SEPA-199910 format. One record per residue (C-alpha): chain; residue in three letters; x, y, z. Coordinates in nm, 2 decimals. Layout:
N
+-------+-----+--------+--------+--------+
! chain ! res !      u !      v !      w !
+-------+-----+--------+--------+--------+
!     A ! ALA !      X !      Y !      Z !
...
+-------+-----+--------+--------+--------+
END
This chain:
80
+-------+-----+--------+--------+--------+
! chain ! res !      u !      v !      w !
+-------+-----+--------+--------+--------+
!     A ! UNK !   3.16 !  -1.41 !   0.61 !
!     A ! UNK !   3.51 !  -1.57 !   0.60 !
!     A ! UNK !   3.61 !  -1.83 !   0.34 !
!     A ! UNK !   3.63 !  -2.10 !   0.62 !
!     A ! UNK !   3.27 !  -2.02 !   0.72 !
!     A ! UNK !   3.15 !  -2.04 !   0.36 !
!     A ! UNK !   3.33 !  -2.37 !   0.32 !
!     A ! UNK !   3.17 !  -2.51 !   0.63 !
!     A ! UNK !   2.82 !  -2.39 !   0.53 !
!     A ! UNK !   2.86 !  -2.55 !   0.19 !
!     A ! UNK !   2.97 !  -2.87 !   0.35 !
!     A ! UNK !   2.68 !  -2.87 !   0.60 !
!     A ! UNK !   2.44 !  -2.80 !   0.32 !
!     A ! UNK !   2.56 !  -3.10 !   0.12 !
!     A ! UNK !   2.53 !  -3.33 !   0.43 !
!     A ! UNK !   2.21 !  -3.53 !   0.42 !
!     A ! UNK !   2.15 !  -3.53 !   0.79 !
!     A ! UNK !   2.23 !  -3.16 !   0.87 !
!     A ! UNK !   1.91 !  -2.96 !   0.87 !
!     A ! UNK !   1.88 !  -2.61 !   0.75 !
!     A ! UNK !   1.79 !  -2.51 !   1.11 !
!     A ! UNK !   2.13 !  -2.62 !   1.23 !
!     A ! UNK !   2.30 !  -2.40 !   0.97 !
!     A ! UNK !   2.08 !  -2.11 !   1.08 !
!     A ! UNK !   2.16 !  -2.17 !   1.45 !
!     A ! UNK !   2.53 !  -2.18 !   1.39 !
!     A ! UNK !   2.58 !  -1.92 !   1.11 !
!     A ! UNK !   2.26 !  -1.72 !   1.12 !
!     A ! UNK !   2.17 !  -1.81 !   0.76 !
!     A ! UNK !   1.81 !  -1.92 !   0.69 !
!     A ! UNK !   1.73 !  -2.17 !   0.41 !
!     A ! UNK !   1.69 !  -1.91 !   0.14 !
!     A ! UNK !   2.03 !  -1.75 !   0.23 !
!     A ! UNK !   2.19 !  -2.10 !   0.21 !
!     A ! UNK !   2.03 !  -2.15 !  -0.13 !
!     A ! UNK !   2.17 !  -1.81 !  -0.25 !
!     A ! UNK !   2.51 !  -1.90 !  -0.11 !
!     A ! UNK !   2.51 !  -2.24 !  -0.28 !
!     A ! UNK !   2.40 !  -2.08 !  -0.61 !
!     A ! UNK !   2.69 !  -1.83 !  -0.59 !
!     A ! UNK !   2.95 !  -2.08 !  -0.48 !
!     A ! UNK !   2.88 !  -2.40 !  -0.68 !
!     A ! UNK !   2.90 !  -2.45 !  -1.05 !
!     A ! UNK !   2.55 !  -2.44 !  -1.22 !
!     A ! UNK !   2.54 !  -2.82 !  -1.27 !
!     A ! UNK !   2.65 !  -2.88 !  -0.91 !
!     A ! UNK !   2.39 !  -2.64 !  -0.78 !
!     A ! UNK !   2.11 !  -2.82 !  -0.98 !
!     A ! UNK !   2.23 !  -3.16 !  -0.84 !
!     A ! UNK !   2.23 !  -3.02 !  -0.49 !
!     A ! UNK !   1.88 !  -2.87 !  -0.52 !
!     A ! UNK !   1.74 !  -3.20 !  -0.66 !
!     A ! UNK !   1.91 !  -3.38 !  -0.38 !
!     A ! UNK !   1.78 !  -3.17 !  -0.09 !
!     A ! UNK !   1.44 !  -3.09 !  -0.25 !
!     A ! UNK !   1.26 !  -3.39 !  -0.11 !
!     A ! UNK !   1.49 !  -3.48 !   0.17 !
!     A ! UNK !   1.31 !  -3.51 !   0.50 !
!     A ! UNK !   1.63 !  -3.49 !   0.71 !
!     A ! UNK !   1.70 !  -3.14 !   0.59 !
!     A ! UNK !   1.41 !  -2.99 !   0.78 !
!     A ! UNK !   1.35 !  -3.04 !   1.16 !
!     A ! UNK !   0.97 !  -3.04 !   1.11 !
!     A ! UNK !   0.98 !  -3.32 !   0.85 !
!     A ! UNK !   1.22 !  -3.54 !   1.05 !
!     A ! UNK !   1.09 !  -3.85 !   1.24 !
!     A ! UNK !   1.04 !  -3.77 !   1.61 !
!     A ! UNK !   1.32 !  -3.99 !   1.73 !
!     A ! UNK !   1.60 !  -3.83 !   1.52 !
!     A ! UNK !   1.76 !  -3.55 !   1.73 !
!     A ! UNK !   2.11 !  -3.55 !   1.59 !
!     A ! UNK !   2.24 !  -3.33 !   1.31 !
!     A ! UNK !   2.47 !  -3.59 !   1.16 !
!     A ! UNK !   2.52 !  -3.96 !   1.13 !
!     A ! UNK !   2.71 !  -4.11 !   1.43 !
!     A ! UNK !   2.97 !  -4.27 !   1.20 !
!     A ! UNK !   3.03 !  -3.95 !   1.00 !
!     A ! UNK !   3.30 !  -3.80 !   1.22 !
!     A ! UNK !   3.54 !  -4.09 !   1.30 !
!     A ! UNK !   3.84 !  -4.03 !   1.51 !
+-------+-----+--------+--------+--------+
END
Protein backbone atom coordinates (compact mmCIF):
# COMPACT_ATOMS: atom_id res chain seq x y z
CA UNK A 1 0.00 0.00 0.00
CA UNK A 2 1.37 3.42 -0.95
CA UNK A 3 1.89 6.23 1.55
CA UNK A 4 -0.94 8.27 0.01
CA UNK A 5 -3.34 5.35 0.50
CA UNK A 6 -2.20 4.86 4.09
CA UNK A 7 -2.75 8.56 4.79
CA UNK A 8 -6.24 8.40 3.28
CA UNK A 9 -7.19 5.30 5.30
CA UNK A 10 -5.98 6.97 8.51
CA UNK A 11 -7.96 10.09 7.64
CA UNK A 12 -11.09 8.08 6.90
CA UNK A 13 -10.68 6.09 10.12
CA UNK A 14 -10.53 9.32 12.15
CA UNK A 15 -13.66 10.72 10.48
CA UNK A 16 -16.72 10.14 12.63
CA UNK A 17 -19.14 9.52 9.77
CA UNK A 18 -17.00 7.26 7.60
CA UNK A 19 -17.95 3.64 8.35
CA UNK A 20 -15.42 0.84 8.31
CA UNK A 21 -17.40 -0.71 5.47
CA UNK A 22 -16.61 2.31 3.26
CA UNK A 23 -12.89 1.84 3.95
CA UNK A 24 -13.20 -1.85 3.13
CA UNK A 25 -15.04 -1.13 -0.10
CA UNK A 26 -12.49 1.45 -1.25
CA UNK A 27 -9.24 -0.08 0.03
CA UNK A 28 -10.08 -3.74 0.73
CA UNK A 29 -9.21 -3.45 4.43
CA UNK A 30 -11.67 -4.82 6.98
CA UNK A 31 -12.07 -3.32 10.44
CA UNK A 32 -9.34 -5.44 12.06
CA UNK A 33 -6.89 -4.51 9.28
CA UNK A 34 -7.68 -0.82 9.81
CA UNK A 35 -7.10 -1.24 13.55
CA UNK A 36 -3.72 -2.90 12.86
CA UNK A 37 -2.77 -0.08 10.46
CA UNK A 38 -3.78 2.56 12.98
CA UNK A 39 -1.78 0.80 15.71
CA UNK A 40 1.32 0.77 13.46
CA UNK A 41 0.88 4.32 12.15
CA UNK A 42 -0.21 6.35 15.17
CA UNK A 43 1.65 7.10 18.37
CA UNK A 44 0.45 4.87 21.24
CA UNK A 45 -1.44 7.71 22.93
CA UNK A 46 -3.12 8.73 19.66
CA UNK A 47 -4.10 5.12 19.00
CA UNK A 48 -5.71 4.84 22.45
CA UNK A 49 -7.64 8.08 21.86
CA UNK A 50 -8.82 6.84 18.47
CA UNK A 51 -9.93 3.46 19.84
CA UNK A 52 -11.86 5.15 22.64
CA UNK A 53 -13.43 7.51 20.12
CA UNK A 54 -14.62 4.87 17.64
CA UNK A 55 -15.41 2.18 20.22
CA UNK A 56 -18.98 3.21 20.87
CA UNK A 57 -19.60 5.27 17.75
CA UNK A 58 -22.71 4.14 15.89
CA UNK A 59 -21.71 5.94 12.69
CA UNK A 60 -18.59 3.78 12.20
CA UNK A 61 -20.65 0.68 11.37
CA UNK A 62 -23.40 0.47 8.74
CA UNK A 63 -25.47 -1.96 10.82
CA UNK A 64 -25.54 0.39 13.81
CA UNK A 65 -26.45 3.53 11.83
CA UNK A 66 -29.95 4.94 11.79
CA UNK A 67 -31.82 3.82 8.66
CA UNK A 68 -32.01 7.29 7.09
CA UNK A 69 -28.24 7.90 7.06
CA UNK A 70 -26.87 6.77 3.72
CA UNK A 71 -23.89 9.10 3.33
CA UNK A 72 -20.34 8.37 4.44
CA UNK A 73 -19.50 11.92 5.47
CA UNK A 74 -21.10 15.13 6.69
CA UNK A 75 -22.45 17.29 3.81
CA UNK A 76 -20.43 20.29 5.04
CA UNK A 77 -17.19 18.33 5.41
CA UNK A 78 -15.87 18.86 1.87
CA UNK A 79 -16.45 22.53 1.16
CA UNK A 80 -15.39 23.96 -2.15
